[in-house]
C-alpha positions, 0 to 999 in steps of 0.5 A: 484491417478491422475497424476496431484495429484501425481505431486503436490508439495508445495513450500515456498515463501513470500507474495508480499503485505505489509511490514509484509513479511508473508511466503506463502506455495503454492501448485503447480501442472500442471504449476499453483498454485491451493492454498496458505496458510500461512507458519507455520514456517515463523517467520513473520506470523506463518501460518496466512494470510490476505484475500489479501494473501489468494487470491494470486492464484486468481490473477494469469493467463495470462489475462491482462498480458504484454507478448511482448515488444513494441516499439513506439506502435509496438510489437517487439522481445527482441533484437529489444526492448533492442537494441533500448533502448540502442541506445536511452539511449546512444544518450540521454547521449551523447547529454545531459549528464549523468544526463539527464537520470533517473529511478523511481523504486518500493518496488515491485522489489526484492532486486536483481532487485534493486541492478542491477538498482542502480549499472547500473544507479549510477555506470555505467550510472553515474546519481544519479537520481534514486529514488523509490516509497518507497519515498512516504511511508517510507522516513520520517521514514528512515530520522528520524532513521538516524538523531537519531540512526545513521542508517536506522535501525529498532531496534525492531522485531515482538516479541517485539509487543507481549512482550510489556506492552503498544503498541501505534498505531500512524497513523496506521490502523494496522487492515486493513493495516497490518492485520497479525501483528494486529492479533498477537497483538490481541492474545498477548493482550488476553494472557497478561491481563496487556497489554494496547493498545492506538490508535492515529488516526483522524479516529475511525478505526477497530484497535480501536477494541482492544484499551484501549484508543483512541485519535482522534487527529486533523490531523497533530498534532502528533509532538505536542502530542509527544513533550508534552509527552517528556515535561510531562515526564521531569516534572513528573520525568519519565526520565531515567537519567542514560540512557540519560547520558550514551547513548544520546546527545542533550536532553536539546535542545529537551526538551526546544523545547518541553516545549513550550506547557502545557498539556492543550495547547497540548490538545487544538491543538490536539483537544482531552480531557486533561484527556485522554491525560494525561492518555496516558502520564502516561501510556507511562511514567510509562511503560518500555516495550513500543512499538510505531508502526507508519506508513504512517499516520505519515510519509506522511507529510511535517513534517513527519521526525520531527514527527518520531523524536518526537516519537523516542525522547520519547523512548530515554528519557525513555530508552525504546529502545533496550529492549524486548517489547520496541522501536520506530517501523516503519511499512513498507508499501511495501514488499521490501521497506527496501530491496530497501533501503539496496542496495541504491534505494533512490536518496540520497543513494549510496549502502549498506546503504552508503550515499553520505556524508558517509566518504569514501563511494564514493571511496569505492563503486567506488573501489568495482564496478571498475568504476574508468575508466568510464566517467562520474564517480560515481555521487558526490551528491544525485539525484532528489527525487521522486517529484523533479524527475518528476519536472525535467522531466517536465522542460526538465532536464530529457530526458529519464526516466525508470519506473519499477513496479510502476504507478506514473500516479496515485500514485503521488500527483498532478497526472495531472502534472506528466502526463504532464511531461511524455507526453513531456518526449522524452523517457519513458521506462516502465517495467511492468507485466500488460497491463492496467495501466494508465502509459502505454499510455505515454511509448515509450518502454514497457518491459514485466516483471515477477510478483509474483510467477515468480520472484525469489530473496529476500525481506526484511520486516519491522523487517529487516528479509530477506526472499526468494521470490521464482519463482514457475511458468514459465514466460508467453510469453516473460516476463522476470525478471527485473534484466535480462532486465537491465543486457541485456540493460547494455551489449548493453550499453558496460558494459557486464562484470559488468552485466554478471549474470546468476542467482539471487544468484550471484547478492545477493552474490555481494550485501552481499560482498559490505555490508562487503567491508571495513566495519571495524574500523572507517568506520564500518556500521551497515548494514552487511550481510557478513555472507551470502557471498558465499552461492552458488546457493544451499544455496541461494535457501534454505535460511531461513528467517534471520534478519540482521546484519548477521555476523561471530559474529551473524551467525543466525542474529540479532533480536534486535538492540542497546541492549548495548546502542551503536548506529550507530553514530560517537560517539555511542550516540543517538541524540535527535532532537529538534522539532518545530511542524508544522501543515499541509501546505494545509490550509483550505479556503472558497473555500476549507473548508474540510480537506482531509485524504487519506488511504488504505482499507482492501481488496485492494493494491496500484492501484489494478492492482493485487488485482482487478484480484481476484473478491472477493477482490472487494466485500467489497468496490467495488466503490470509496467512500467519507467517511463523518461525519453525521453532514457534510452530513446534512450540504451539503444536501448529503445522504448516498450512494449518489454520490458526487464530491470532488474538489481541485485546482489541480483536482477532485474526484468522489465517493459514500458517506459513512456516518460514525460517525467514521469520524471527523467533517469537514474532509473527507476520501477517498481511494488511490486505484482507477485509470483510469482503474477502475473509471471515476475520482477517483485518490486521487492524483488529489486532492493533491499538490506536497509539501514535507518534507524538510528533507526526500522529502516525499510528503504530501499525507495524507492531503489536502483541498477540497470542497464537492458537490453532483454529479447531476445525472438524472439516475444511472444504474448497467450494468453487461456484459459478456466480459471484457475490454480485454487485450489490453491497447490501446483498446478504452473505452466503450461508457458508459464511457462517462457518468459523473460517472462510476466505473468498478468492476471485477466479477468472471463471468462478469464485473460490471459497476456502471454508472450515468449521469446528462443528462436524457435518453428519449430513452433507446433503442436508447442509449443501441444500441450505447452501446451494439451490442446485443439488449435486449431479455428481457425488463421491464420499469417503466417510471414513476419512471425512472426504467428499467431492461433489459437483452440480451441472445445470443445463449442461453448465458447471454450477459448483464444485466442492471438495471436503478436505484440506487445500493441500489435497486439491489438484491444480485448479486451472482445469476446473476453472476452465470448465466453468467457462464451457457452454456445455460440459462434454462427456469426457470432462464430466467423467473427470470433474470429481477428480478435478483434472483431466487424464494426464493433466499436470499439476502446476502447483502454487503460482510463483510467477504471476505475470505468466502464471507459472507454478512451483511444480512446473519450476521444480520439474524444470530445475530437476530436468537441468534448467538450474538457473533463472535464465534457463527457467525463463527460457523454458517457462518465461517465469521471471522475464517480465516484472522480475518480482518472482526472481528471488523465489526462483533462486530460492527454489533453485537453491532448495533443489541443489540442497536436496541434491547434495543431501541425497548425494551425501546419503548415497555416499554414506551408504556406499 
């Protein structure tokens, strides 16, 4: 047995992606993580992992990592960076006041990072202007819970999904965005034949695979749908009157507002069949054990809070809350969005679930942090929420902005305005772990932070479960933990004693003590983790996943809230909220006639700074795309896989068209992930206006109004090049980025570039000479058809490979990619380079199963050979046997082949 094998160990941590909060077991040896698998003992996933989680070890390494602090474009040491930061912050406060300073945080931070940030900015710098990118995904759900239930408290847990008789998915493509929960639901449905699943979504998504009923509602009409449900329940005697009388208030007003439309009116507004609508209403009203899962499709709206409250109203009306298998369940988008809210990471919060309007909260937090003698004192009112914050930067009210672990230059709506604001801001500080985000160009001070596998602290998932995210590897270069960076800055600002932490357990202990501080009597707050006070370092390091509240009366945590019907409101009753539905504010017009919908895709995460480091995660959807209904494609004269451009008043988006009957007519879908690091013009935020929910401040990022046109091109090309862009974020872009369209696709052995331009190329030799220093070694041109293939071999190694022509003419690229990893290209392989594949090599087709890299052509061939079930395909090809995310696509391919076979048989019969 080798020394490396002997020293290998396994350690438990949590996944850094979605809010499911899966446990991960990592194999650590020789200072690296060689493999990850699901933690079989973690109650969130019981060993399951999605494809993103399964590829975590592939996203590590020091390439493209920030490892050195930078000030004004110069690499410096930590002392210079932190001293400069403190001096400039102090000068800004002295000249313009405390409220000239702001911070913008992220659900990627750990709870300990968040706590220190909130304490520093609100408690000691005296500015309320600290917000988080969680504002973009969950703020409306938070506001709705607080309005109705009295606290930001998800009442359900994951077991409730499995115990329900009816599960309703609203604005949630669970199969792609929370795949482990989807697999749990799928297994539960198999075990319980009586369970029903309803999917409510403008698009037919992969979540519909297990749906008993699909309602393809018009975008933004969710509140009308659930108002109609509340009225239907009342009309058909399906209310739980005893529960209403004992535990709620405000029902009559809510019902009056909900009763303005009859079922036919609701069906017309929502654009769904009345009979299908009534079926849903009957199923919901007739079952007690109902879980409604909702996510960004509901929240990201100018009326997101009202939509969430319309859902909660229906659960309260039927007493479908506080029971096993029942409740309104907001599924969080980020791994620690909830942990950030626990410590006050939103601009309208103080700390420990206390708001500015919470009676006595200001004094309580002031006493706990001992800030009575500070000038300025603790802020007296909420600060700017995300969109307002960058508006204040643009106006010049915010003079210094510290951004941590997020990329608002891409993710915020009207991103061009955000960039203009950052450009004029006198002091922009960025804490980041990667070196190529769009944001770094605007930073005056850049601070290298630790990333997943290095960070050490806690996160809280969608079911209120606190888990440890453990540091498994040393930080590269001079990268440091976010809490350490802020503490060192705080010391230089004169706050040494309050930020003298040496280990994250000390921060967590303070956070737990604050949750318990004066938490009694009439000031009793639901968020309480006093049972975790005093763990010490050993107890903290060994902390097992646990759901809050954790108190002396509930030392093992609390799985489900409000079981006694006692809510977190002053009188203990849940509030019904009267809802007057509003449709999306971004109206269609002659200039912008199509409704835009945005969302996530299966194998990517946020702006791809992590997932793009794992090349196999780029294979399922490797380019920015525009999903379009066949009728709309025909009307616009645009074919499948053709390049097109979407335009709005604020910007444009370029991508490749994917024609799909799953898309509603008159609407288009685009992914939210691509940034300027990966494409010419594919930021979804460029098409969206900065309009927000008046209650939550959450921006309307699900809907927009756009125009569509073909992207005129004289040529398209695919370039594979051996060397990546490099790890210098300031490096000049390659010459081919001047093309009208480009998309960069990281691969294992090379970088792939998809290129297109409207200007014809009359001399490719001359153009390539401006693109690439190495001339072509191999060359084949068909000028009549505008086709060309070329490659360069330098000292026996393949340096680049080019095909001029549309991507559909490409061979499978696995063979070519392998050639970039060869030390010397053999004569046999050299002869096949321009063809792009070996003699007899099979073209596997577009990747369907990312876990095992199984392509569509392989799957179709296997189906035609008789493997016409997902089980048979799994046995032959292994597709669908790991995370299960590709199972809906496998079933779709099976059904397509069956349809083709039936059509062929019918045609043969007719001829006979």
